[in-house]
Backbone as a ProteinNet text record, in pm:
[ID]
protein_1_A
[PRIMARY]
MQPSMNKRSRKSVFLNFPNILTLGRLVLIPVIVVIYYLPFQGNYVVAAAIFALAAATDWLDGYLARRWNQMTPFGAFLDPVADKVIVAVALAMLVEAHHNLILTAPAIVIIGREIVISALREWMAEMGKRASIAVNFIGKVKTSCQMLAITALLAFPPEMKEAWAGLALLYIAALLTLWSMFVYLRAAWPELTRDS
[TERTIARY]
-3314.3	-3290.5	-3147.6	-3105.9	-2972.1	-2860.2	-2867.1	-2760.8	-2746.3	-2860	-2850.3	-2789.3	-2818.3	-2758.3	-2608	-2565.9	-2422.9	-2355	-2424.3	-2368.7	-2351.1	-2452.9	-2442.5	-2330.8	-2316.8	-2212.2	-2073.9	-2056.8	-1927.7	-1898.4	-2001.5	-1983.7	-1941.3	-2004.3	-1970.6	-1828	-1782.4	-1644.2	-1548	-1583.3	-1500.1	-1487.2	-1594.7	-1595.7	-1583.1	-1507.4	-1490.7	-1404.6	-1403.5	-1338	-1187.2	-1112.4	-970.8	-947	-1030.3	-1014.5	-1049.9	-1148.4	-1183.3	-1066.7	-998.3	-879.1	-771.1	-751.6	-651	-687.2	-813.5	-859.8	-843.3	-868.1	-849.4	-706	-612.5	-471	-441.2	-501	-483.8	-547.6	-662.9	-732.6	-649.9	-576	-496.8	-374.3	-333.8	-212.5	-225.1	-329.3	-338.5	-359	-421.3	-439.6	-303.1	-215.1	-80	-5.9	-13.7	57.5	8.2	-123.1	-179.3	-139.8	-153.8	-122.2	26.1	112	257	294.8	226.7	262.3	180.1	74.4	-4	77.3	75.8	157.5	87	85	30.1	120.5	113.4	196.9	162.2	261.7	240.1	201.2	212.3	173.3	256.3	385.8	471.9	429.7	401.5	363.1	229.4	135	4.4	19.9	99.5	123	188.1	284.6	352.3	255	166.3	68.2	-26.9	-69.8	-159.2	-84.9	42.4	122.7	136.2	161	174.4	44	-70.4	-199.8	-216.5	-178.8	-186.7	-95.6	24.6	118.6	61.6	-9.1	-69.5	-177.7	-251.8	-355.4	-293.8	-167.3	-99.5	-87.8	-52	-44.2	-184.1	-275.4	-407.4	-490.2	-486.5	-570.6	-528.3	-396.7	-349	-383.9	-368.3	-400.1	-547.9	-635.1	-779	-821.8	-761.9	-797.8	-765.5	-651.1	-614.6	-700.8	-721.4	-796.5	-942.6	-1002	-1143.7	-1164.6	-1055.1	-1062	-1130.4	-1084.6	-1141.2	-1036.6	-942.5	-842	-907.3	-885.8	-947	-840.7	-864.3	-770.5	-754.4	-866	-859.6	-769.6	-784.8	-701	-555	-529.5	-391.3	-325	-404.5	-352	-333.4	-435.8	-437.6	-340.6	-321.9	-239	-96	-23.7	112.3	114.5	10.2	3.4	-6.4	-96.4	-113.5	16.8	85.4	211.5	315.8	331.1	435.1	405.3	277.8	241.5	261.9	217.2	230.5	377.3	459.9	602.9	669.2	639.2	700	661.8	535	489.4	556.9	561.6	624.9	773.6	842.1	985	1006.8	919.1	931.5	916	821.8	805.4	930.3	984.6	1102.7	1225.8	1241.9	1353.7	1342.7	1220.6	1199	1226.1	1184.8	1202.8	1348.6	1420	1560.1	1656.4	1619	1700	1850.8	1889.5	2032.2	2054.3	2179.2	2215	2198.7	2216.6	2213.7	2079.2	1969.7	1838.7	1798.7	1842.1	1802.6	1856.1	1979.3	2042.1	1961.1	1927.4	1847	1706.7	1651.2	1518	1520.8	1625.8	1639.6	1652.8	1732.1	1750.3	1616.6	1539.5	1412.3	1310.7	1295.1	1198.4	1243	1372.8	1425.1	1403.8	1426.3	1405.6	1260.7	1167.9	1026	988	1045.2	1017.3	1072	1195.9	1259.3	1181.3	1146.9	1078.8	935.6	868.9	734	739.2	837.2	852.8	887.9	974.5	1013.3	893.9	811.5	693.2	595.4	577	485.7	536.1	665.2	723.6	714.6	745.1	739.1	594.7	498	357.3	321	372.6	347.9	407.3	517.8	581.7	515.6	419.3	354.3	442.2	539.1	635.1	633.7	525	520.4	546.5	501.8	517.7	664.3	754.2	896.2	958.5	888.5	940.6	835.8	767.3	670.1	742.8	668.1	726.1	789.1	913.1	982.7	1002.6	1067.1	1085.6	1168	1271.6	1355.6	1271.6	1183.7	1097.5	1006.1	956.5	868.4	944.5	1067	1149.3	1184.1	1217.6	1248	1130.9	1011.3	891.8	868.6	882.5	863.2	963.8	1089	1195.6	1171.1	1130	1101.1	987.2	879.7	765.1	802.2	880.6	925.6	1013.8	1104.5	1195.2	1117.7	1023.3	945.8	860.9	801.7	722.7	808.8	928.7	1018.9	1063.1	1092.4	1138	1025.4	901.9	789.2	761	788.8	751.9	837.2	960.1	1051	1100.6	1107	1165.1	1311.3	1363.5	1501.2	1606.8	1584.5	1686.7	1692.6	1593.1	1593.6	1680.5	1755.5	1849.5	1776.4	1650.7	1574.5	1554.1	1562.4	1545.4	1655.8	1768.7	1879.8	1847.4	1764.7	1725.1	1646.1	1554.4	1478.7	1567.3	1666.8	1759.4	1842.2	1886	1961.8	1875.8	1749.4	1656.8	1634.6	1631.6	1610.8	1728.5	1849.8	1967.3	1962.5	1916.7	1901	1798	1686.1	1582.8	1637.2	1722	1780.5	1871.7	1949.3	2036.2	1952.9	1846.7	1757.3	1687.2	1659.2	1597.8	1688.3	1816.6	1912.1	1926.5	1931.1	1944.2	1823	1701.8	1582.4	1573.8	1619.2	1619.3	1712.7	1828.1	1921.6	1859.2	1788	1722.7	1619	1536.9	1434.3	1497.3	1601.4	1666.6	1734.5	1793.3	1856.8	1752.8	1634.3	1527.4	1477.2	1474.3	1422.5	1528.9	1656.4	1766.7	1756.2	1719.1	1705.9	1608.4	1498.4	1400.8	1453	1526	1577.4	1686.1	1758.4	1872.3	1849.7	1730.2	1707.8	1689.5	1714.3	1695.7	1548	1520.5	1379.7	1317.2
885.5	927.5	979.6	1063.9	1123.5	1018.7	922.1	821.5	744.6	708.5	633.3	719.2	849.9	939.4	947.4	956.9	960.4	832.8	719.8	591.4	586.3	634	637.5	730.8	843.9	940.4	880	810.5	745.8	639.7	563	458.1	517.4	629.2	689.1	743.8	795.4	843.2	725.5	618.1	497.9	440.5	442.3	383.7	489.4	594.7	695.4	639.4	709.8	657.2	634	726.1	698	569.5	544.7	422.1	297.6	310.2	197.9	165.7	269.6	247	172.4	211.5	146.3	0.4	-25.2	-163.1	-242.5	-177.4	-242.1	-285.9	-204.6	-239.9	-369.8	-386.3	-510.3	-629.1	-606.7	-714	-760.7	-669.3	-704	-790.1	-794.4	-870.4	-1018	-1089.8	-1230.9	-1248.8	-1151.7	-1159.2	-1157.4	-1068.1	-1059.7	-1191	-1247	-1371.8	-1485.2	-1502	-1611.8	-1597.4	-1478.1	-1457.6	-1479.3	-1434.8	-1450.5	-1597.5	-1683.6	-1825.4	-1909	-1853.8	-1929.9	-1951.9	-2074.6	-2104.1	-2065.9	-1937.6	-1895.9	-1788.3	-1774.8	-1678.6	-1536.7	-1462.3	-1324.1	-1306.9	-1412.5	-1401.9	-1298.3	-1288.5	-1192.6	-1048.3	-1023.2	-887.7	-848.3	-943.1	-914.2	-887.4	-970.4	-949.2	-813.9	-778.1	-648.7	-533.4	-548.3	-442.7	-422.5	-532.2	-520.6	-456.7	-494.5	-431.7	-281.9	-243.7	-101.7	-27.4	-90.8	-31.1	-10.2	-111	-100.1	11	20.1	125	263.4	275.1	404.1	443.9	346.5	379.7	431.8	394.3	446.2	597.8	647.9	793.3	854.7	788.4	845	855	752.3	758.2	871.4	892	1001.9	1138	1150	1276.2	1311.1	1212.9	1237.8	1265.5	1193.5	1215	1358.3	1410.1	1548.4	1648.2	1623.4	1718.8	1727.6	1613.3	1609.5	1621.7	1643.5	1654.2	1530.8	1412.9	1286.8	1201.9	1267.8	1194.8	1140.9	1013.7	949.3	871.8	845.5	761.4	623.1	566.6	434.6	438.4	540.8	554.7	575.9	656.7	682.3	553.8	465.1	336.5	239.9	230.5	126.2	152.5	278.3	310.7	257.4	287.8	233.1	80.9	24.3	-121.9	-183.8	-130.7	-182.9	-170.5	-56.8	-36.6	-139.8	-158.1	-248.3	-393.6	-433.1	-572	-602.8	-513.3	-542	-546.5	-459.7	-459.7	-586	-622.3	-741.2	-868	-879.1	-997.6	-1004.4	-892.4	-889.9	-923.7	-868	-898.4	-1044.9	-1101.2	-1243.6	-1330.7	-1295.9	-1371.4	-1359.8	-1239.6	-1218.1	-1289.8	-1290.1	-1362.8	-1511.1	-1565	-1707.4	-1734.9	-1643.6	-1664	-1652.7	-1557.2	-1534	-1623.7	-1658.1	-1737.9	-1714.6	-1587.2	-1553.4	-1435.7	-1420.7	-1316.5	-1176.8	-1165.5	-1034.7	-965.6	-1040.7	-980.8	-990.2	-1097.4	-1117.3	-1006.4	-961.9	-860	-729.9	-666.3	-543.1	-568.7	-687.1	-718.6	-723.6	-784	-790	-649.2	-564.5	-426.2	-353.4	-366.8	-294.2	-343.9	-476.1	-531	-503.4	-518.9	-491.7	-347.1	-255.9	-113.3	-84.8	-147.2	-123.9	-169.2	-280.4	-329.7	-232.1	-187.7	-95	35.5	94.5	224.4	211.4	99.9	79.3	73.3	-0.3	-8.4	127.9	202.6	335.4	430.1	427.1	514.2	479.3	349	307.9	356.9	342.9	385.8	537.7	610.5	756.3	804	731.3	766.7	752.8	649.7	631.9	746.6	802.4	915.6	1049	1043.1	1165.6	1246.4	1181.1	1252.1	1201.5	1139.7	1079.2	1180.9	1304.3	1406.1	1431.7	1405.3	1433	1333.6	1221.8	1127.4	1102.2	1207.9	1196.7	1166.1	1114.5	1079.7	1203.7	1188.9	1303	1280.6	1375.2	1369.3	1247.9	1216.7	1100.6	973.7	962.5	845.5	832.9	945.6	942.1	900	951.7	912.9	764.8	720.2	578.8	490.6	528.9	450	443.9	557.1	560	469.6	479.2	398.5	249.9	218.4	81.6	21.6	98.5	49.9	28.1	119.1	101.9	-21.4	-41.3	-156.1	-287.1	-294.8	-418.9	-445	-339.8	-356.4	-413.1	-357.2	-405.1	-548.8	-582.2	-717.7	-820.6	-782.5	-874.2	-898.9	-800	-808.1	-906.5	-931.5	-1015.9	-1133.3	-1252.7	-1365.9	-1337.9	-1401.8	-1373.7	-1391.8	-1486.8	-1515.5	-1410.8	-1323	-1222.4	-1102.8	-1051.5	-943.3	-815.2	-800.2	-681.3	-672.8	-786.2	-787.3	-708.2	-689.9	-617.6	-470.4	-412.7	-272.4	-260.1	-353.1	-354	-378	-464.7	-494	-371.1	-297.4	-174.2	-73.7	-61.4	28.2	-17.9	-150	-202.6	-167	-169.6	-130	18.8	100.2	243.6	261.5	185.9	193.2	149.7	45.8	-2.3	103.8	172.2	279.1	394.7	431.4	536.7	491.6	362.8	305.1	325	295.2	313.1	460.8	545.6	689.9	741.8	706.2	755.2	699.5	573.7	517.3	597.3	634.7	715.5	849.7	911.3	1041.3	1027	920.7	897.9	870.4	786.3	753.4	876.1	959.4	1081.8	1175.1	1185	1269.6	1216.2	1083.6	1022.6	1006.1	1026.1	996.1	1068.6	1196.4	1263.8	1192.3	1140.7	1068.1	930.2	866.7	733	734.3	847.2	851.4	935.5	994.6	1078.3	992	1052.7	981.9	950.1	832.2	791	861.9
2650.5	2511.8	2494.3	2585	2575.4	2583.6	2680.1	2684.3	2554.8	2491.1	2366	2255.4	2255.8	2157.3	2178.7	2306.2	2335.8	2290.7	2310.1	2269.2	2117.8	2043.7	1898	1853.4	1922.2	1888.9	1909.5	2023.1	2049.4	1945.5	1905.8	1806.3	1672.8	1632.1	1503.6	1505.1	1617.5	1628.3	1620.8	1690.9	1691.5	1551	1473.1	1339.4	1230.3	1256.3	1152.1	1037.6	926	805.8	824.3	887.7	909.9	990.4	1092.1	1170.3	1090	1001	913.7	819.9	769.6	686.4	764.4	890.3	973.1	997.6	1029	1046.7	917.5	805.9	675.9	654.5	702.5	691.2	766.9	883	959.2	887	827	754.4	634	572.9	454.7	487.4	612.8	648.7	611.9	659.2	618.4	468.3	402.2	256.6	188.2	231.8	175.2	195.5	315	346.1	256.7	248	168	21.5	-33.6	-175.6	-202.1	-112	-130.1	-143.7	-69.2	-69.8	-168.2	-225.9	-323.4	-450.9	-503.1	-622.2	-752.3	-785.2	-914.1	-973.4	-1103.8	-1174.8	-1130.4	-1085.3	-1044.8	-898.7	-818.9	-677.4	-602.3	-636	-566.4	-597	-723.5	-763.7	-700.4	-696.1	-636.1	-486.6	-417.9	-274.2	-249.7	-335	-322	-345.3	-443.6	-472.6	-354.9	-293	-176.9	-60.1	-41.6	64	37.1	-87.5	-122.2	-94.3	-125.6	-95.6	54.9	132.2	278.8	328.9	272.1	312.4	280.9	167.8	131.3	231.1	283.8	381.9	511.3	537.5	656.6	649.5	532.2	514.7	511	437.1	413.8	541.6	627.6	748.1	841	854.4	938	879.6	747	679.8	696.2	671.6	681.6	825.7	920.7	1061.6	1102.9	1056.9	1090.6	1014	884.6	801.2	843.1	877	914.4	1065	1137.8	1283.4	1344.7	1299.5	1346.6	1419.2	1483.1	1560.3	1687.1	1714.7	1830.7	1907.9	2036.7	2113.1	2049.8	2000.1	1936.5	1813.2	1730.7	1612.1	1647.5	1749.6	1793.4	1843.7	1903.4	1949.3	1832.4	1746.1	1643.7	1529.3	1491.4	1375.3	1388.1	1497.1	1507.1	1521.4	1583.8	1595	1456.1	1372.7	1236.5	1157.4	1170.6	1099.1	1140.1	1268.9	1318.7	1284.1	1293.6	1264	1115.8	1028.1	884.7	842.4	899.3	867.1	922.2	1046.4	1106.9	1031	992.7	918.6	781.9	711.6	579.3	588.7	688.7	705	741.1	823.2	858.3	733.3	645.6	520.8	433.1	425.5	341.5	395.7	528.3	589.5	555.7	564.8	533.4	385.2	298.5	154.3	112.3	167.8	129.1	206.4	327.8	422.9	407.7	425.2	428.6	523.5	564.9	661.2	602.2	470.9	406.1	429	422.4	446.4	593.7	660.3	799.8	890.3	864.9	951.7	957.4	843.4	853.9	907.8	880.3	933.1	1085.6	1142	1288.2	1346.2	1279.8	1326.3	1328.6	1220.7	1210	1312.7	1323.7	1419.8	1563.2	1589.3	1724.2	1765	1672.5	1701.7	1735.9	1661.8	1688.1	1829	1873	2008.4	2111.9	2091.7	2186.3	2195.6	2080.8	2081.1	2133.4	2103.7	2159.2	2311.1	2363.9	2509.4	2567.6	2498.7	2545.8	2547.7	2442.6	2438.2	2549.4	2573.5	2680.2	2815.1	2837.8	2965	2980.3	2869.7	2875.3	2896.3	2840	2860.9	3008.8	3073.4	3216.9	3298.3	3248.6	3315.2	3278	3184.1	3137.2	3044.1	2978.2	2893.4	2749.6	2710.2	2576.5	2464.6	2483.3	2378	2345.4	2441.1	2417.4	2320.1	2292	2192.6	2083.5	2044.6	1935.8	1805.3	1707.9	1578.3	1516.1	1468.7	1408.3	1258.4	1193.1	1048.1	1007	1084.1	1052.2	1054.1	1154.1	1163.9	1043.5	993.1	876.2	751.2	734.6	620.1	629.1	748.8	771.9	732	773.4	741.7	591.5	523	377.5	306.7	347.4	287.1	313.5	433.2	474.7	392.2	373.9	297.1	150.4	93.6	-44.7	-58.2	37.8	35.4	41.5	133.4	149.2	25.5	-30.4	-152.8	-265	-282.1	-387.5	-362.5	-237.3	-204.8	-220.5	-187.5	-205.7	-353.5	-437	-578.4	-657.6	-610.4	-687.4	-603.2	-660.7	-587.8	-554.3	-449	-405.1	-513.7	-606.8	-708	-819.4	-828.8	-934.3	-895	-991	-961.2	-919.1	-960.9	-922.2	-771.5	-702.5	-557	-486.4	-552.8	-489.3	-466.3	-551.1	-530.2	-400.7	-377.8	-253.1	-133	-150.2	-39.9	-4.1	-105.9	-80.4	-4	-45.2	26.1	169.8	190.9	325.6	416.3	361.3	440.6	474.1	379.5	408.5	519.7	509.9	613.7	748.6	749.2	875.4	936.7	854.4	905.3	962.1	889.2	939.5	1068	1076.5	1196.3	1317.8	1300.9	1410.8	1446.6	1343.6	1367.3	1444	1398.8	1467.8	1609.8	1629.9	1764.4	1855.8	1802.8	1879.6	1917	1821.8	1848	1959.2	1951.9	2054.4	2190.4	2192.4	2319.5	2379.7	2295	2344.8	2406.2	2341.6	2395.3	2529	2542.2	2665.8	2772.9	2737.7	2830.3	2964.9	2966.8	3098.9	3191.7	3134.7	3216.6	3255.9	3165.1	3192.5	3300	3312.3	3403.6	3528.7	3540.6	3658.3	3783.1	3897.9	4024.3	4044.8	4097.8	4116.6	4234.5
[MASK]
++++++++++++++++++++++++++++++++++++++++++++++++++++++++++++++++++++++++++++++++++++++++++++++++++++++++++++++++++++++++++++++++++++++++++++++++++++++++++++++++++++++++++++++++++++++++++++++++++++

């Protein structure tokens, strides 16, 4: 009787509401892609609205997990994965749609930084020092700016002048991306350069 109760308890923790929101964010990724490419009036705005909804769940799932004391190892793993995948997919679509260096350059910076910092966090976790490169305020501002930029860029076709506002925000996000990467690398530098 007790083992089955423990199993049910673990299942309910695994499927708590914050984790369901995070999983929902992953489910919305192919929906955004399909709608963005479907040839109907307003497809860009609808895709942007769904992306904005997904971005809002990024804040909401973390807030609820902390408020309801429902933080789990699965959620801690899945949340950054969902964030990185949705941003990478959206940027890849935008690079293809705009097909110019002006948008490709900040997209490369943002995606490249995510790869570097993910690898750094994994390595620091192996060293037992992951807490020294926890998400900081700059990273949160960067994420907010990035999500706003992508939402604006998805909402308007490349030829519309309104897309320039999103592009300007994307450059700000790219600069914050480099700054936050520098902060993380500086925090990890003692471990990266110490004698083995």
